[in-house]
Every structure is written in structure tokens, then in C-alpha cells.
C-alpha positions in Angstrom: -69.5 36.2 110.8 -73.0 37.9 109.5 -74.7 35.1 107.8 -75.2 35.1 104.3 -78.2 37.0 102.7 -81.5 35.5 102.2 -82.2 35.2 98.3 -84.9 37.4 96.4 -87.1 34.3 95.8 -87.1 34.1 99.7 -85.6 30.3 99.2 -82.4 28.8 100.9 -79.8 31.4 100.8 -76.4 31.4 98.5 -73.4 29.9 99.5 -70.0 30.0 97.6 -71.2 26.8 96.5 -74.4 28.1 94.9 -71.9 31.2 93.6 -70.2 28.3 91.9 -73.3 26.7 90.6 -75.1 29.9 89.4 -71.9 31.1 87.5 -71.5 27.5 85.4 -75.2 28.1 84.9 -75.3 31.5 83.7 -72.4 30.2 81.4 -74.1 27.6 79.9 -77.6 29.7 79.3 -75.4 32.2 77.5 -73.4 30.1 75.6 -76.1 29.9 72.7 -76.3 34.0 72.1 -72.3 34.1 72.5 -71.7 31.5 69.5 -75.2 33.0 67.8 -73.3 36.9 67.8 -70.5 35.3 66.8 -71.8 33.8 63.8 -73.7 36.9 63.2 -70.6 38.8 63.2 -68.4 36.4 60.8 -71.8 36.4 58.5 -71.7 40.4 58.8 -68.3 40.2 57.7 -68.5 37.8 55.2 -71.8 39.8 53.6 -69.2 43.3 54.1 -66.7 41.6 52.2 -69.2 40.9 48.7 -71.1 44.0 48.5 -67.7 45.4 48.5 -67.0 46.9 52.5 -63.7 44.6 52.3 -64.7 43.1 56.0 -64.5 46.3 58.1 -66.3 45.1 61.3 -64.0 42.0 62.4 -60.9 44.4 61.6 -62.3 47.2 63.7 -63.2 45.0 66.6 -59.7 43.1 66.5 -58.1 46.9 66.9 -60.3 47.3 69.4 -59.5 43.9 72.0 -55.7 44.5 70.6 -55.8 47.9 71.9 -57.3 47.4 75.3 -54.8 44.2 75.7 -51.9 46.6 75.1 -52.9 49.4 77.1 -51.9 51.2 74.7 -48.6 50.2 74.2 -48.3 48.2 70.9 -45.3 46.2 70.2 -43.4 46.8 67.3 -43.3 43.5 65.1 -40.2 41.9 64.2 -38.0 42.6 61.4 -34.6 41.8 59.7 -32.0 44.5 60.8 -31.8 46.3 57.9 -35.5 46.6 57.4 -36.2 47.3 61.3 -33.6 50.2 60.6 -35.7 51.5 57.6 -38.8 51.6 59.6 -37.7 53.2 62.7 -37.2 56.6 60.3 -40.0 59.4 60.9 -43.1 58.9 58.5 -44.5 61.8 56.2 -47.3 62.1 54.7 -49.8 60.4 53.0 -50.5 59.3 49.8 -52.7 57.1 47.1 -51.4 54.5 45.4 -52.5 53.4 42.0 -51.7 49.9 41.3 -52.7 48.2 37.7 -53.0 44.3 38.3 -54.9 42.0 40.9 -51.6 39.6 40.4 -50.8 38.1 44.3 -47.4 40.3 44.2 -49.8 43.3 43.5 -51.9 42.2 46.8 -48.5 41.7 48.7 -47.5 45.7 47.5 -51.0 47.0 48.5 -50.9 45.5 51.8 -47.6 46.6 52.7 -48.5 50.1 51.4 -52.0 50.1 53.8 -49.7 49.1 56.4 -48.0 52.5 56.7 -51.4 54.3 56.1 -51.5 54.7 52.2 -54.8 54.7 50.9 -54.5 51.8 48.3 -56.4 51.9 45.1 -56.5 48.8 42.7 -57.9 48.9 39.0 -58.3 46.0 37.0 -60.0 44.2 34.2 -63.1 42.0 34.9 -64.4 39.3 32.7 -67.0 38.7 34.4 -68.6 41.9 36.7 -67.5 41.9 40.2 -65.2 38.6 39.9 -61.6 39.9 41.3 -59.8 38.7 44.2 -58.6 42.5 44.8 -62.3 43.7 45.4 -62.3 41.2 48.7 -58.6 42.4 49.9 -58.4 43.9 53.4 -55.3 45.9 51.8 -57.0 47.3 49.2 -59.1 50.6 49.7 -61.1 50.7 46.6 -61.3 48.7 43.3 -61.7 50.7 40.0 -63.0 48.2 37.1 -61.2 49.2 33.8 -63.6 50.1 31.0 -62.9 48.2 27.7 -66.0 50.3 26.2 -66.7 53.7 26.5 -70.8 54.5 25.8 -71.6 57.7 25.1 -74.9 59.5 23.4 -75.4 61.2 20.0 -78.3 63.9 20.7 -79.8 62.6 17.2 -78.8 59.0 17.0 -78.9 57.8 20.3 -76.4 56.0 22.2 -73.2 54.3 20.6 -69.8 52.3 22.2 -66.2 53.3 21.2 -63.5 50.7 22.3 -61.0 52.2 24.5 -57.4 51.5 24.0 -55.2 51.0 27.3 -54.0 54.0 27.3 -57.0 55.8 27.3 -58.0 53.4 29.9 -55.4 54.3 32.4 -56.7 58.2 31.9 -60.0 57.7 32.7 -58.7 55.5 36.1 -56.1 58.2 36.8 -58.6 61.3 36.5 -60.9 58.9 38.8 -58.6 58.4 41.2 -55.8 61.1 40.9 -53.2 59.1 43.0 -49.7 60.1 43.5 -47.9 56.7 42.7 -48.8 54.4 39.9 -47.3 51.0 40.0 -48.1 48.8 37.4 -48.6 44.5 38.0 -50.6 44.0 35.1 -48.8 40.7 33.1 -52.0 41.2 30.7 -50.8 44.4 29.3 -47.6 44.2 26.1 -44.7 46.4 26.2 -45.7 48.7 23.9 -49.3 49.1 25.3 -47.7 49.9 28.8 -44.6 51.9 27.2 -47.7 54.1 25.7 -49.5 54.8 28.5 -46.7 55.9 30.6 -45.7 58.2 27.9 -49.3 59.6 28.2 -49.7 59.8 32.0 -46.1 61.5 32.4 -46.9 64.1 29.8 -50.8 64.9 31.3 -50.0 64.3 35.0 -46.0 65.2 35.5 -46.7 65.3 39.1 -47.9 61.2 39.4 -44.7 58.9 40.1 -44.9 56.1 37.7 -42.8 53.2 38.4 -42.1 52.0 34.7 -39.2 53.1 32.9 -39.5 55.2 29.7 -39.5 54.1 26.2 -35.5 55.0 26.0 -34.6 52.7 29.5 -37.4 50.0 27.9 -35.7 49.8 24.9 -32.4 48.3 26.0 -34.6 45.1 27.6 -35.5 44.7 23.8 -32.6 45.7 21.7 -29.7 43.4 22.1 -27.4 46.2 20.4 -28.2 48.7 22.0 -27.9 47.0 25.4 -24.5 45.8 24.7 -23.8 49.5 22.9 -24.5 50.5 26.6 -22.9 48.5 28.6 -19.6 48.9 27.2 -20.1 53.1 27.1 -20.5 52.8 31.2 -16.7 51.6 31.3 -17.2 49.2 34.4 -15.6 45.9 35.2 -18.6 43.7 33.3 -19.4 43.6 30.1 -21.4 41.5 27.7 -20.3 38.3 25.9 -18.0 39.4 22.9 -20.1 40.1 19.3 -18.6 41.4 16.2 -20.1 41.7 12.7 -18.9 39.1 9.8 -18.8 40.0 6.2 -17.2 36.4 4.9 -17.0 33.2 5.5 -13.4 33.3 6.3 -13.7 35.2 9.3 -16.6 32.7 10.8 -13.5 29.9 10.1 -10.7 32.0 12.3 -13.2 32.6 14.7 -14.1 29.2 15.5 -10.2 28.3 15.1 -8.3 25.0 14.2 -10.1 21.5 15.5 -7.2 21.5 17.7 -8.4 24.6 20.1 -11.8 25.2 18.9 -14.7 28.1 19.9 -18.0 27.7 20.3 -19.6 30.5 18.1 -23.3 31.8 18.1 -24.3 32.7 14.3 -27.6 34.5 13.7 -28.0 36.4 10.4 -28.3 38.2 7.8 -28.2 41.0 10.1 -27.7 44.7 9.3 -24.3 46.7 9.8 -24.8 47.6 13.3 -26.1 44.4 14.1 -29.9 44.6 13.9 -31.4 41.9 12.6 -33.1 42.3 9.0 -35.9 43.0 8.2 -37.1 45.5 10.6 -40.1 47.7 11.5 -39.5 50.2 14.1 -42.2 49.7 16.6 -42.8 46.4 16.4 -41.0 43.1 17.5 -40.0 40.4 15.4 -40.5 36.6 16.4 -40.0 33.1 14.7 -43.1 32.1 14.3 -43.4 35.3 12.4 -45.2 38.6 12.7 -46.6 39.7 16.1 -49.6 40.9 16.6 -50.6 44.7 15.9 -48.8 44.2 12.5 -49.2 46.5 9.5 -49.2 46.1 6.0 -45.2 46.8 5.9 -44.4 44.4 8.2 -46.8 42.3 6.6 -45.2 42.4 2.8 -41.4 41.4 5.1 -42.6 38.5 7.0 -41.8 35.8 3.9 -37.9 37.7 4.4 -38.1 37.5 7.8 -38.7 34.1 8.5 -34.9 33.5 6.5 -33.5 34.8 9.6 -31.4 31.5 11.0 -29.0 30.9 14.0 -26.2 28.0 14.3 -24.1 26.9 17.1 -20.6 26.2 15.6 -18.7 23.5 15.1 -21.0 20.8 14.3 -20.0 17.5 15.2 -17.5 17.1 12.5 -15.8 19.4 10.8 -17.3 18.9 7.6 -20.7 19.4 8.1 -19.4 22.6 9.5 -17.8 23.7 5.9 -20.8 22.8 4.3 -23.0 24.4 6.5 -20.9 27.5 6.1 -20.7 26.7 2.4 -24.9 27.3 1.8 -24.8 30.4 3.7 -24.4 33.8 1.9 -21.8 35.5 4.3 -20.8 38.8 2.2 -20.4 43.3 2.8 -24.1 43.3 1.5 -25.6 40.7 4.0 -23.1 40.2 7.0 -23.9 37.8 10.0 -23.6 38.2 13.6 -21.2 36.1 15.2 -21.8 36.2 19.3 -19.6 33.6 21.9 -20.4 31.3 23.3 -20.7 31.6 27.1 -21.3 28.5 29.9 -21.7 28.8 33.5 -24.0 29.2 36.6 -26.9 32.1 36.4 -26.7 34.8 38.4 -30.1 37.4 38.7 -30.2 40.3 40.1 -33.2 42.5 41.4 -32.5 46.0 42.6 -35.6 48.7 43.2 -35.0 52.3 41.3 -35.9 55.8 42.2 -35.0 58.7 40.7 -32.0 57.0 39.0 -30.6 55.5 42.0 -30.7 52.2 43.4 -32.7 51.9 46.6 -32.6 47.9 47.0 -30.8 45.1 46.3 -30.8 41.3 46.2 -28.7 38.7 44.5 -28.9 35.1 44.6 -27.6 32.5 42.3 -28.4 29.0 40.4 -27.4 26.0 40.8 -27.0 24.6 37.3 -24.8 25.8 34.9 -26.4 26.9 31.5 -25.3 27.5 28.1 -26.0 31.2 26.5 -27.0 31.4 23.7 -28.6 28.3 24.4 -28.2 25.1 22.1 -30.4 22.8 21.0 -29.2 19.9 23.3 -28.4 22.0 26.2 -30.0 20.7 29.2 -31.0 24.5 30.5 -31.2 27.1 28.3 -32.9 29.8 30.6 -33.0 30.7 34.5 -35.7 29.0 35.8 -33.3 26.6 38.1 -33.4 26.5 41.9 -31.7 29.4 43.3 -30.0 30.2 46.4 -29.0 33.4 48.6 -25.5 34.5 48.0 -23.2 36.2 50.3 -23.8 39.5 51.3 -20.5 40.1 52.0 -18.5 38.3 49.5 -16.7 40.4 47.1 -18.4 39.0 44.0 -21.6 40.7 45.4 -19.9 44.0 46.3 -18.7 43.6 42.9 -22.5 43.1 41.2 -23.7 45.8 43.2 -21.4 48.3 42.5 -22.3 47.3 38.6 -25.6 48.0 39.7 -25.2 50.9 40.8 -23.5 52.5 37.9 -25.4 51.0 35.6 -28.9 52.1 37.1 -27.2 55.7 37.8 -27.1 56.4 33.7 -30.0 55.2 32.2 -31.6 57.1 29.7 -34.4 58.9 31.3 -35.9 60.1 34.8 -36.2 56.4 35.7 -38.2 55.0 38.7 -38.7 51.1 39.0 -37.8 48.1 39.2 -35.4 46.2 37.4 -33.7 42.1 36.9 -30.0 42.2 35.4 -28.8 38.9 34.4 -26.0 37.4 34.5 -23.2 34.4 33.6 -20.7 33.7 35.8 -17.8 32.1 34.1 -15.4 30.3 35.4 -11.7 29.6 34.4 -8.7 28.0 35.8 -5.8 30.0 35.7 -2.2 29.5 37.1 -3.7 31.0 40.8 -6.6 29.2 40.5 -10.3 29.2 39.6 -11.4 32.9 38.2 -14.8 33.7 38.3 -16.2 36.1 35.8 -19.7 37.7 35.3 -21.3 38.3 31.9 -24.0 40.5 32.1 -26.4 39.3 29.3 -29.6 41.0 29.7 -31.7 43.4 31.8 -35.7 43.5 32.3 -37.8 46.0 33.8 -40.8 45.0 36.1 -41.9 43.5 39.9 -40.2 40.0 40.0 -42.6 37.2 40.6 -39.2 36.3 43.1 -40.1 38.8 45.8 -42.8 36.9 46.9 -40.7 34.3 48.4 -38.4 36.7 50.2 -39.7 37.2 53.1 -38.5 41.4 53.8 -38.8 42.3 50.1 -42.3 43.5 49.8 -42.1 46.0 53.0 -39.0 47.2 51.7 -39.4 48.0 47.9 -43.6 49.2 49.5 -41.2 51.6 51.7 -38.5 52.9 48.8 -41.3 53.5 46.8 -43.3 55.8 49.1 -39.3 58.0 49.1 -41.6 61.6 50.4 -43.0 59.2 53.4 -40.1 57.7 54.6 -36.3 58.8 54.6 -34.2 55.7 53.5 -30.8 55.5 53.8 -27.6 56.5 51.7 -26.7 53.2 51.9 -28.7 50.4 49.8 -30.9 47.4 52.0 -29.8 44.0 51.2 -32.7 42.0 51.7 -32.4 38.5 52.7 -32.9 35.9 50.7 -34.7 31.9 50.8 -34.3 29.1 48.5 -36.6 29.6 45.7 -38.0 27.0 43.4 -39.1 28.2 39.9 -38.5 26.2 36.7 -42.2 24.0 36.5 -44.1 26.8 39.1 -43.6 29.7 36.3 -46.4 30.1 34.2 -49.9 32.4 33.7 -52.0 31.0 36.9 -55.3 29.3 35.3 -56.0 26.3 37.0 -58.7 25.0 34.2 -55.5 25.2 31.8 -53.3 23.4 34.2 -56.0 20.9 34.9 -56.5 20.0 31.3 -53.2 19.8 30.1 -51.5 17.9 32.6 -54.3 16.2 34.5 -57.1 14.7 31.9 -54.7 14.9 28.5 -52.3 12.6 30.6 -55.4 10.1 30.8 -56.7 10.4 27.4 -52.5 9.9 27.1 -52.5 6.3 29.1 -56.5 5.4 27.6 -54.9 5.6 23.9 -51.3 4.0 25.0 -49.1 6.7 24.2 -48.0 7.1 27.8 -47.0 4.9 30.7 -47.7 4.5 34.0 -44.7 6.5 35.3 -45.4 9.5 33.2 -49.1 9.9 34.0 -47.4 10.1 37.9 -44.9 12.9 36.5 -47.7 14.7 35.1 -50.3 14.3 38.1 -46.9 15.8 40.5 -46.0 18.6 38.5 -50.0 19.4 38.6 -50.1 19.0 42.1 -46.6 21.2 42.5 -48.5 23.8 40.5 -51.5 24.2 42.5 -49.2 24.1 45.8 -47.1 27.0 44.4 -50.1 28.7 43.7 -51.4 28.4 46.8 -48.8 29.9 48.5 -48.4 32.5 46.6 -51.9 33.5 46.9 -52.6 32.4 50.3 -51.9 35.5 53.3 -52.9 34.4 56.8 -53.8 38.5 57.4 -56.0 38.9 54.1 -57.6 35.5 53.2 -60.3 36.8 51.3 -58.3 36.9 48.2 -57.5 32.6 48.0 -60.6 31.5 48.9 -62.7 33.9 46.2 -59.8 33.0 43.8 -60.3 29.1 44.7 -63.9 29.2 45.2 -65.7 32.0 43.2 -63.6 33.5 40.2 -61.9 29.9 39.1 -65.2 28.2 39.0 -66.3 30.5 36.4 -62.7 31.0 34.1 -63.1 27.3 33.6 -67.0 27.2 33.1 -66.5 30.0 29.9 -63.4 28.2 29.0 -65.2 24.9 28.9 -68.6 26.6 27.4 -66.1 28.8 24.6 -64.3 25.6 23.5 -67.7 24.1 23.1 -69.1 26.4 21.0 -65.9 26.6 19.4 -66.2 23.0 18.5 -70.0 23.4 17.3 -68.8 26.2 15.3 -65.7 24.2 13.3 -68.4 21.2 13.1 -71.0 23.7 11.6 -71.2 22.5 7.8 -70.2 25.5 5.3 -73.0 27.2 3.2 
């Protein structure tokens, strides 16, 4: 056996035991260097996010290490059965996707498009320059702020400014990015502005796939009379609650019936002969509080008469009050009223993805508590804000809803691509054969629902369905599995300063002024904590944590400071003496 070689320094030979100590010594000496390099890499990644590169250093290192670890054999991600079947389809060319808005759902859709190789551009308004969480998302390739003011130069008079409308802003964004797909996800834009922008984009850029309905289809979610007429024209098994135009008080008495067999009726009016509330100005929406934004002089002249619109639920608690109320109303052929049947049942919501008037994705879930539609003043629940649970995809009821949704979508007016939410009420009646469940459709709404964030495979499935030239979908609809979603107090605008003021500070002020007891204060604090936790779950993503930290650490403190400053200035302006 050969003797060990002497060391280079002329000292004692290095035995195997000395090799171990040398290795430990080298590791200890290199530990500060490795920690320093790790901190530098993390710092460079953070700096790259701030300057707009969105952390390209760490993802590149992670991709190289994962490729070496897998030896060129990437492992497929775990997906559900139906989503995996869709993902296994051959992919086609890649596209430029434009998403307007930086909501949590918009970022979730952006991540799914990016995972499939598409280039995603997000465009949104910025209250403060460079303060938008979409800038720091790994799922966003580029961010383009919308210009509210256009600055141009006159040859003789210098520079001037002009306020841009939303359609004009969208034209600038589309001209700069040239997208193939436009997905609107902005909650701050009104439906009228969105409808105008969609019309302008489709007329000037017909090659762009816009996932928003046209004005004809969008009008179904506004006009209840047109929606009822459309559902009746389909001649399907599901209908809307019965309604009719009454021209005398006797017709209302006959609809209510005798005291032994009373029937609940919702009476609204006065209306026109076709059921449209009077007065009505085309292009504007009327509300109970008066004329909405964007009113014209003609609408303001009719404001006083619009406030005379009333609604009642009949019969009242006793027969004499019902007769007294009806005798005070002017119901005749000149000013008819609309009488609708009141239905009570469990709410059911269907979300569907529309691609060229065909249904590509479908999911349905059911509420736990019964609601009344139209809502009464003493009803416990008058909306769909409730705990919703998944429905059995193999049940006959889901099959009926799916067939109705397919027929409803296939005959929508225009060339429709987008998302739709159909709202039903399941009315239960007792028959000789048992309990019969009859669904009634009451409303349709267009737009991406926030409930998709609670569905595990919804965002990937819908993103693949929207990029239909890239993935050849199956002929059958993809039924998305659904987890339990709790809404109600967790709905509303993402505003931490507003929630903190209304739920936290006001409860303290109420307790100090002896307006609230301790249990009420604790209940308000619990609601505030629930809201914060709900927003955290929607904003947080383990693969893309940048928008979460930016939203809570940078964006919300700046917004809170600006709101506080505006409140202070408004207060001093009010307290200032009038000249």
C-alpha cells in the first residue's frame, strides 16, 4: 500500500481524517461567500422587479436548475381528469393577449396565459405613477399605463392637453401593442363605456378577439322586459317568473286571489305598454335615487317624474290595508302597471365561457338558504350573496341547466365571445308524486366572475378556451370541479383604508359615544379581519408573490395617505368661510 503524499507546504501528510477536516474548513470559509451571493441574487431580483424587469434572474436560475434535476424529462403537473384531457391537445401558434385591469382575477388569467406561452400585456389606470401591482407580476410580460390626458403641440400656441375617453384610451393601447385577444377585467369602467369601446375596437380592428358581448347581447342584462321576451322566444323548458301588464285595480285583485288562496305579487309602475318603466331615456340607466351619471338635459327634465316610480309586494298584512293601498294608486290604460309573481327558492348560479356563440366551459353551484325574488322589505336574504356549494355534475338538474345554457348561448344576438353568469331560483312544490323542483331564470350577467378564483381548475380551463386557436378543445363541455365558496361579507371593492375606517374606527367611535355595545364592536372587527383574510387569499399566489407584497406594503399605504389628504383638504374647504 502506497504511503500518502506529503502536502505542498512540507508539513505532515494529509490522512483521510485530515481530508474531512479540510472539507469542513472549506465549507465554513465559503459559507459567508455563499450567503452573500444569495443575498445579492435576491436583491438583484427585487431591483429588477422595481425597475420593470419583473424578476427575470431568479426564474432563469430556477429553470436551469430544474432542467438539470429532471435531465430533460419535465414532469407533467397534476391536473383534474377533464383539464388534463384539454391540456394534452396539440398546441398551435402563440398570441399577444391584452388584459385591461389589474384585479386578482386579471392576474390569475395572465399567469395562465403566460404558462401556455402567450405574451400578456396588462393595461390599467394608475393613480400614482408606477404604483400598480400588475407591474411586478411574473405572469405579465409588459405593463402599459392608460393615458387619461393627451398632450399635443400647436405650431404657434405651444402645448395643450385634452381629456381622453375610455374608447380613445383603448385605441391608443391597441395601436401600441397590436393584441390578438382582448380580455376586459376592469371593474371601474361602466357598462356604457365598455360597450362603446368594444364597438370601436371591433369596427377598426375586426381581427382582434374581444371577450366582451356586443350591445345587443349586453342589453339583455339591462332590460328585464327584453330578457323575458328573449327567454320566451327560445321555447325551452326553463322560463322566467310570470309577469303581465295590468290596466285596472280589478286585475290586481284577481291576481292576488281570495284570502283563502292568496298569491304574492310584486307590483311596479307606472310602465309603458311593453313593460318598460316610465320615463326612459335611451342610452342611460335609471336608479331609485334619481338620474345616474352621464345624464342629459332631457333626462334631468324628467327626473321628478322618474322618482314617482314605486314598487309594492301584495298582499299586505291584512285585507283592509291592501284595499287602501290599491285605491290610492292610479292604474288604468293610460298609466298601466307591471305585476310579477314572487318566487321563493334556493339560488343557483351557472358560469359559462362563450367562444363564438358556443359554450366551452360550464360550472354550476347552489346556495344553501332560500331567497325571495323580487326581494321584499322583510326578507332575510334578497341577493345571491350566500354560501354556495358545488352541484353534482351527473344529476338530472345539472344536465337540464347545461342544456338550457347551451341553447341560451347559441342564440345570443350578434357574434358573442366572453363569459356569462346565469342566475336561477329553484322553486320547490309538493305534488302527488313527491317534491318537484322547477328552476326559474331571473337574470343574466356578462363579465368574469370573481368566484372563479375559488375554483381550482377554472382559470387554466377558461384561459385555454379563450385562446382557442392555440388549443383544439373537445366537443363536450368541460365541467369544472367546484370547491365551497363563502361570499356575503367578503364581497365588495378592494379598499383596505375604507374597510378600516368603516369597520374598525367607526366601531370605536360608536363605542365611545355609547352607540354600540361591546358585542357589536367585536362583530365589526371580526368582519374587518374576515375581509382582510379573504383579500389575502385572492391576491396571494405562491408562484407570483410580487403583486401581493406590492399591494399591501406600497400601493395600499399610498392610497390610504392620498384618501386621508383628500379628506383633510375637503374638510378645510368646507370649514373655510364663504366669501
